[in-house]
N, C-alpha and C positions, 0 to 999 in steps of 0.2 A: 718488661716494658709495659707501661700502661697505655693502651690504645685510646685515641680519642673516642668519645661517645658517638656511636653510629647515629645517623639521622633515622628517624622513624620512616620505615617504608610506607609508601602509599598503599601497598597491598602485601599481604603475607603469602598469597597464593601464587607460587612460582610455576605452577602447572599450566596456568592460563595466562599466556603472555599478553594477550590483548587487554586483559584487565589491569595490567601493571601501569599503563600510561593513560593519562587523560587524552582526549582527542587533541591532536596538535596539528597546527597549520604552520607552514605551507605543506601541502601534500604534492609530491612529485610523481608525475606519470612515469611509468617504466619506458625504456627505449622501445620503439615500436618495431614489430616484424615488418620487414620491407618487401615481402612477397605479396604485394597488394593485388587483389583480384581485378581492380579497375581503377581508372584514373581519379574518379571522384572520391573514392575511399582513401586513396593516397593523399589527395589535397587536404581532406578533412582531418586525417590523422596527423599529418605534418603540421598543420595549422595549430592544432590543439597542443602538440608537443612543443612547438616553438613558443607559443604564448606562455604556456606553463613554465618553461625554462627562463625566458626573457623576463617575465614579470617577477618570478621568485628571485632572480638575480638582483633586480633593482630593489626589491624589498629587503634583502640582506643588508644593503648599504644604509637602510634606514636605521640600522643599529648604531651608526656613528652618531655621537652626541652633538657635534657641532661641525661647521664647515672646516675648521683648522684640522680636524682629524683626518680629512681627505688628504692633506698636504704634509703631514708629519710622518716620517717613515716609521713603521713599527719595528723594523730591523734595518740595519744599514745595507744588508746584502740584497735588498729587493727595493723596487720603486714604491713610492707612496701609493695609497689606496686609490687616488684619483686616476693613476694609470690604469689599474685594473677595472675601474668603473667604465673607463672609455675603451679599453683594450678588446673586450669581447665584441662590442659593436663594430669596431674597426675591422676585426678579424672577418666578420661577415662580408663587409664591403670589399676587402682586399681579395678574398677568395672567390667571390662572386664575379669580380672583374677578370680574374684568371680563367674561370670557367665560361666566361662570356654570357653569363645570365643577366649582367648589367654591362653598360659600356662606358658609364661616366661615374666619377667619384661624387660623393656627397659633400665632403669637406677635406681637401687634400691636406691641410695643415694637420687636422686631427688624425687623418689616416696615415700620417707620417709619425707624429710623436707617440702615438698610442700603439704602434705596430709591433715593436720588438723590445725584449729586455726582461726576461722572466726567470731565467735559471742559472744565473751566475756564470754563464759561458764567457770565455775570454773576449768574445766579440759583442757582448751586450754592453750597451752604453748606459751606465747608471749614474753618470756625472750630472747632478742636478743643475749645474751651471748651464748645460745645454737645453734645458727645458724652461719654458715659460708657460706653466700649466694654466689652462683655462679655468673659469669658474665652475663650480659644481653645477650651477644652473645651466650653463652653456653645454656641459657634457650631457646633462639630463635632456636638454632639448635635442641634441644630436642623437641620443639613443631613441627618442621619439621618432625622429626622421628615419632612423634605420628600421625601427619597428614597422613603420608604415611601408617602407621599401619591401621588407620581407613579405608582409601580408599581400602586397600587390603581386609579387612574384608567385607566391603560393596559390593565389586565386586566378592568375591570368597568364602566366608564362607557359609556353608550350611544355608538356610533360609526356615523355615517351617511357613506357614500362619495358623491361624490368628496371627497377631502381637499384643499380649496383655501382661500384666505384668507378666505372667507365662513364656513368651518366652525369651530365653537367649538374643535375640536382644533388649529387653526392656532396657538393661543396656546401649546399644549404644544410644538410644533415651534420656535416662536419662542423659547421659554425655552432649548431645547437649543442652538440656533444662537447665541443671545446668550451662553450660557456658553462656546461655542467662541471667540467674539470675545474674552472675558475670559481665556480660557486664554492667548491671545497677549499681551494688554495686561499681564496679571499677570506673564508671563515677562519682559516688558520692565522692569517695575518691580523684579522680583528682580534683573535684570541691573544696574539702577541702584543697588541696595543695596550698602552697603559689604561687602567680602568677609568681614569678621568676623561678618556676620549670616547667611551662607549656608554650606552645606557640600555636598560631593559626594553625589550620590544615584546609586546604581548604574544606575538606569533613565533618568537625565537627564544623564549624563556626556556631554560633547561628543565626537564622533568626529573627531579632528584629522587631516585629510588635506590636505597642502599641498605645493607645489613652486614652480617658477619662474612668475611671472605672465606670461601671454601679452601680446604687443603688440596693442593695440587698433587697429581700423581701421574705416572707414566703408563700409557696403555700401548700394547703391542700392535703394530701395523704389519701385516704380512707382506712378503714380497709381491711384486706385480709389475705390469707393464704400463707405460704411459704412451698413448698414441694420440697426437694432436694433428688435426688437419682442418684448415679453414680455407675455403676457396672464395672466389669473388662473388659467388652466387648465394653465399650464406645469408639467411634471412635477417641477421642482426648486423647493424653497422660495426665496423671494426677499424682500428688504426693500423697502419701498414705492418707493424711488428707482430700482429696476430696471425697473419697470413703465412701460408707455407705448410711444411710438414715437420714434425718432430716426434721421434720415438726414443724410448728409454727403458731400460731394465732397472727397476728400483729394488735394491736389497731390502729385506725386513729391517725395520727400525721401531723404536719406541717414541711416542710423542706425548707431550703434556696434554692432560684432559682439558685444561682451561688455558686461556691466555694468561700471561703473567699479570697478576693483580698488583694494585699498589701495595697491598699487604705483603705479598711475597717479595716484591722488589725492595721493600723497606729493609729486609734483613741484609741485603747487599749494601745499601747505604750505611746502615749501622755497623757493618763489618769494615768500614772505611774503604769500600770498593772504589770510591772516586779518588782515593788517595794512594791506592796500591797499583803501581806501575805495571807490574807483570800480568795484570788482568787485561791490559789494553793493547791493542795493535799499535804499530808505529804511527799509522795515520790517526788512530783513535787518540794517542797521546798528544799529537799535534793539536787536535781539536780541544782537548782537555786543557792544554796549556793556553790556547787562544781564548776559550770561553770561561776559564777558571770555574767550571761547574763543580758543585759538590753534591748535587742532587738533581732529579729530573727538572726540566725547564719550567714546567707548569706547577711544580710544587712550591708552596710558600711556608715558611717557618714563622709562627707567631708565638705570642706568650701563651696562648691557649693550646698549642700543639700544631700539627701540620694542617694546612688547608690546600685546596686545589683551585687554580685558576681555570675557569671555564670560559667560554666565548665572551659572556657578558657579565659575569660576576665571579666572585670568590666564595667557595663554600668550605665547611669543614670536610676534611678528607674522606671521600667515600672509599674505604679500603678495599671493597670488593669490586671496584671497577678496574678495568685494564689500565696498566701504566702506559703513559704516553712518552716514548723515548725515540732517540734516533738510532741508527744502526750501530754506531760505536758503543753506545750504552747497552744496547741489547747484547752485543757481542761480548763485552766485558762481563756482564752478568752471567753469561754462559760459561766463561772461563772460570769464574768463581764457583758457579754451580757444579762444574766438573770436579773441583777440588772437594766440595762438600759431599758429593755423591760417590766420588772415586770412580767415575766413569766418564766417557767422552760426551759432553753436553755441548750442543751447538744449535744454531738456527737451522730450520729445514731448508733444503734446496727448493727451487721452484718445482722440480719433478716430485719431490716428496710432498709438497702442498697438493699437487694433483692426486697423489695417492691418498692423502687425507680426505680430499673431496670424494674420491671414488668409494671410500668405505663409509661416508656419511649418508644421510638420506636426502641429500640435495639433488635436484634435477638440473643438469647442465643445459637443457633445452628451454628452460624458463628464462625470461629477461631479468628476473631477480628472484632471490629466495622468498618464499611466502613467510617463513618464520625466521627472521633475523633482524637485528637492529641495523638497518641499512635504508638508504633512500628516504630518510626522514620519516619512515613509517611509524616509528615509535617515539619520536621526540628529537630534540636538538642537542643531545649529549650522549655520552657513553652510558652504559647500564651495567649492572653486575655480571660478572663473567660466567655465572651459573644460571642464567635465565633462558638462553636459547640453545637447547640441546639439538644437536644434528648428528645422529648416529650415536656412537659411544663418546663423542667429543662435543664441545660447545664452541660456538663462534668460529667454525671453519670459514664462513663468510659473515661479515658484519661486525659491528661494535668498533673495532679499530683495524686499520691496515696491519698486516703482519710482514715484518722484515724477513727476507730470505738471505741465504748465503750467496745467491746467484747474481753476478753482474749481468745486466741485460745484454743480449746478443741476438742476432738475426736467425730465425729459423731457415732451414733449407728451402730454397725457392723464394726467399724474401725479395720483395720489389718495393722500391720507394714510390709512395704515391706522388705522381708528377706535380701536383698542386700544393703539396705540403712536405717538402723534402727535409725540413728541419724538425719534424716531430720526433722521429726515432734515431736517425743517423748520428746526431750530436751526442746522444747517450751511449753509443757503442764505443765508449772510451775506457771501459774497465773501472769507471769511478761512479757509476750509477747502479745501485742494486734494486732488484725487483721487489716490489711489495705486492701482496696478494690479499684478496678477501674483502677489501673495501671497508669503509667506516660508516658511521651513523648518517653521514651526509653524502656518501658516495652515491652517485645516481647515473642513470642512463648506461652508457657502455661501461662505466666503472663497476657496475654491479654484475657484469657478465662473468661467467666461468672463464671465458677465453681472454678477458682483458689482461694486458701486460703493462703495468705502469712501473717506472723506475725513477728514483730520485737519488741526488747526491747523498752520501752516507751520513753527513752531518745535518741534513734537513730534518724538520719536524713537520709531520703531515697527519695528525690524528692517527698516528701509527704506533703500535706496540709489537708484541711478538708472543709466540709460543716456542718452546725449546724441544728438541729431540735428543734422543740417545742413540748414537750410531758410531761404529768404528769404520764405516765406509768412507773411503777417500773421496774428497770432493772432485767432481769432474770439472775440468777446465774447458770452457768454450771460448772460441776466438771472439773477443769483444769487438775488435775492429772489423768493419764491414769491407773486407778486402776484395770481395767479389763485385764491387761496384764498378762496372765497366767504364762508365762515363768518367768517374773520378780517376780511374787508372789511365784512361786515354789522355786526360789533360795533365796528370803528373808526368807521363811520358812526353807529352807535347812540350811541356815547360822545363822539365828537368832531365829528360831521357836523351836517347841517342839522336844524332842528326842524320836523317835519312836522305839518300840521294844527293848528298852534298849541299843540302839546304840548311842554312845557319838557323840557330834558335830564334824563333819569331819574336818572342818578348824582348830578347837582348837586342835584336836588330832594330826594333822600333825605338828603343831607348837611344841607340846609337844615331839613328836618323834625327832624332830631336835634339841631341847633345849640342850641336853647334849653336842652337838658339838659346841654350841655357845661360850663356854669357851675357845675354841681354836682359836677364831677369834676376831677381834677388836670390833665387835658389833657396828659399827658406822652407817652403812647403809644396808638396806635390800630391795630386789626387789620382788614384788609378781606379777608374770606374769599370766594373766588370773584370775585376782582377783574377777571377778563377782561383787557382791554387797559388797565386802570389808572385810568380817569377819577376815580372816587370816591376812590381812594388819594391822588391829587394834590389833589383838593378838600379832603380831610381835613387835608392839610398846612397849610391856612390856620389851623387851630385847635390842631394837635398838634405837639409837639416832634419826634416820630418816628412814621412810619407804615410798617407792613409790609403789603404786598399778597401774597396767596397765590392760586394757581390751579392746578388740576390739569393744565391745558393748557399745554405749553411753547410752542405756537404764539401763544397770547395773551400769555404772559409775555414773550416775545421782543419783541413790539410795545411793551409798556409800558417795557421796558428801553431799547429804541431811542429812544423819546420822552424818557425821563429823561436820556439821554446827549446830548440836543440835536438829534437827527436830525429831519428832516422825512420823514414816511412817505407814500409814494404807494400808493394802492390803487384797484382797479377795481370800479365798481358796475355790475351789469347794468342795461341800459336796456330792451331787448327782444330776444329771439332771441339772435343772436351779437353784438349791438351792446352796448357799454359805455362809460362815461364815467370819466375818471380824476379822482380827488380827492386832495388833500394835506392833511395835518394835522400839527400841531406844538403843543408846549405853549405856545410863544410866542404862538400865536393867541388863547390864553385867559388870558394873563398868569400862567400856571402855571410858567413855566420857572425862576423864581427859588426855587421851592419844591421842585424836584426833588431837591435834596441831602438833604431830609429823609425821602425815600421810598426803600424798598428792596423788592425783589420776589423771591420764591422760588417754585419749584414744589412743590406739596404736595397730599396727599390730606386733604380736610377731615374725613374720618371717621377718620383716623389720623395726627394731627399729632405732630410731635416735641415732647418735653416742654418745651423752651425757649420755644416760642410760648405764652407766658403772662405774666401781669402787666399786662394792658391796661386802660386806663380806658374804652375804647370799642371795641366789635366790631360790624362791619357784615357781614351775610350776605345779599346782595341776589340775588333770584331763584335761590337755591341749593338750598333745602330739598328741592324736588320733583325734583331731579336727582342726589341722593345715593343710593348704594346701601344705606346704613344711616343714614337721617335720625334715628332714635330714638337710636342711639349718639352721634351728633353732638350732640343736644340734651341728653342726660344727662351729657355731659362738658364742655359749653361753660362751665359755671361755674368749672372748674378754670383757665380761660384769662383770667378777668376779675377785676379787683380788687373788693373789697367796695365797694358804691355805685357800681360802674361800669355803664355803659349797654350794652345789647344791642339792636340794631335787626335785625329780620327782615322780609324782603319776599319774597313769592312769589305767582304767579298760581294755585298749587296744581294744576298740570296733571299729575296723576299718570299715569305711563306705566310699564307693566311692563318695557319695554326698558331703563328707567333704575333702577327701584326695584321689587323684588319685592312682590307684592300684600300679603303679611303685614307688610311694612315701612311701608306707608302710614300716615301720621299721621291721615288722615281722608278724606272723600270716599267713604264707604261706609255701608251700613246694618248695625247690630249690635242684634240682638234687636228687630227691627222699628223701631229708632230711628236716625234719620239722624245720623251723626257727622261733624262738620265738622273741617277741618284745624286751625282755631284752637283748638277744643276739645282735639284731640290734643296741640298744642303746649303748651297751658295746663296740661294734666294732668302733662306731663313737667317743665316749668319751674317749676311752683309750689313745689317744695321749696327753690329757691334764688332765685327772682326774683318780683317784682311787676310787674304791668302798670301803666304810669304814665299812659297815656292810652288812649282808645278807638281801636282799629284803624281805619284808613281806607284806601280804595282809591286807588291812584295809577296813572294811565294811563301807558303807554309805547308807542312805535311803533318797529317794526323794518322797514326797507325791504327788500324782496326784488327788485323791479324798479321801473321808473319809474311803474308803474300797479298794483303790488301791494304791499300793506303788511300787516304783522301789528299789529293794534291790540289791546292787552291791558290788563288791570287787574291790578296787584299789590297784595295786601293787605299793608299795613305795620303792624307792631306793635312797640312800644317797651317795653323791660323794664329794670328796675333790679335789680342783684343785691342781695339783703337777707340771705342766709344763706350 
């Protein structure tokens, strides 16, 4: 086969990496060490890190050629780029509200529509009918407001050291690191955009350096131990899945010297690898049938031969660059390679990647490797696979992400960060595989040795792979986060045993409301604060369509699993370290036939998207005293419900300042020497649009903590009809 003529390298000297690239902007600062000696140093460092990130992110979007490019989806499975332009700024505001570094929103509408919907989860709302996107200039103006807000916080808000994940300022760093993630994911979407929607930007132009692809070979890696431990005082920011302990014994294996190059992958393409079914997993075949792929996503076949789509241009194929593929393609290549080499070839596990790191000359204590194509240090594209030597291997870190065989799972001692519970837990589903090493644009936390990112196996993410030879059986880790005590409590509360003769709470609430359903159309119902979804499913007995909303992705995930027909296993504490396993499914309650009528979304009850409206019945169970702005919720709820529709509120009225600021309480306090009850506060707000249809009543409920410890509470139930 005649290869395309390689482009002339900018330099022939592969020993001096710094001479290979022209000076490229933007330059990204590494993630800062957070063990600051004093407050002033901390403020200065975080200000620089924020501005470097925020401004670079805005500059990336200058690569879009015209405003229409913001509103045309690059791929159907993700939002248009206008969402991502606004999303990272909104994230700052929403998290700062939760940490109480701010008390008011900047733009409730933006902070609703730009909040959620980035990873194809069943509860992501990607229906464009639900969105009236603002103009690009409006979003740009909003970003300027957020920029000023953050700078004001950094310069003036109280700051107490140490700065760890228990500190309110952790959410500020969380916002910066989150935006760095989206710097990369947005660059992928721009790369997936049609060329007519992008143009060259002087600071984002790729530095094309290419030559002859090297011959790959296998290098022996001796057996060894992996010991990982990251605690909350670690100097570098981490996402929750990085914390905890993990140990493993890794048997000896062989690993490819280089990442798989376009040249090496070409042999698989020319061997009809995409047309040979037995190379592909069952899931991979499903993707292949859906995509109708015959070669890697970013390859283009022209009359002159193969070319490669980069972020902003298409160039003759650089055969010595790493191939960009998803997990399914990498896995199929390994199956083919096994046949060629007559040995077991596969992707490395996460633990094997750590062994590769250990035998390299990389330093895990640095925020990013000094010699690696990462963090935009050497340009805005991949580079040849034989430029960055790290020990006996190349590109253990940098160039492109590397797919592993390991579906992400929680380490021992894993804890969900209370202010971002949907970062990791939705990915503990066995469908998200870990990628390691980072790409040319990976920055901040992404460049750390400890980072653990996972994507769905059909995703494209500036990701390639190296292969290993090993007969070692793959270790199976529990991908479900079964030790989540809060989720387990709620699954038992909503689907488990009835303790002390007290009936199921969710079912009881629906039964109390049922007499009033005959007065409504019974077309649609809304369950706000649905938790794991029991009331939503019960409402499907009476309504044509039911929507369940909850702020917690952990809860929503369980409801979705149940709706999909899964049986969920969960652990209930008995005493000390002892626990018992329980199982639940909708079939156990004859609710399985109703699941098709129910949908679930993650949402903030205090800032719902506009299309959550037009309901005949709304349920808000044990919600009101857990909201940060309950007054706003009640003042706006009439906009969500049809005239004559029914609203059911229930709450034990356990007001706590950790959830709701004191001046937001609806009752439970004295005012002018008079005791004000929560019911009075509710009535005062609702009376403009609702009437109370029956006397409130207390309904008991029980939440099990251990075999001998239970929460026995009373929730006051009030039922209202909209009249105005």
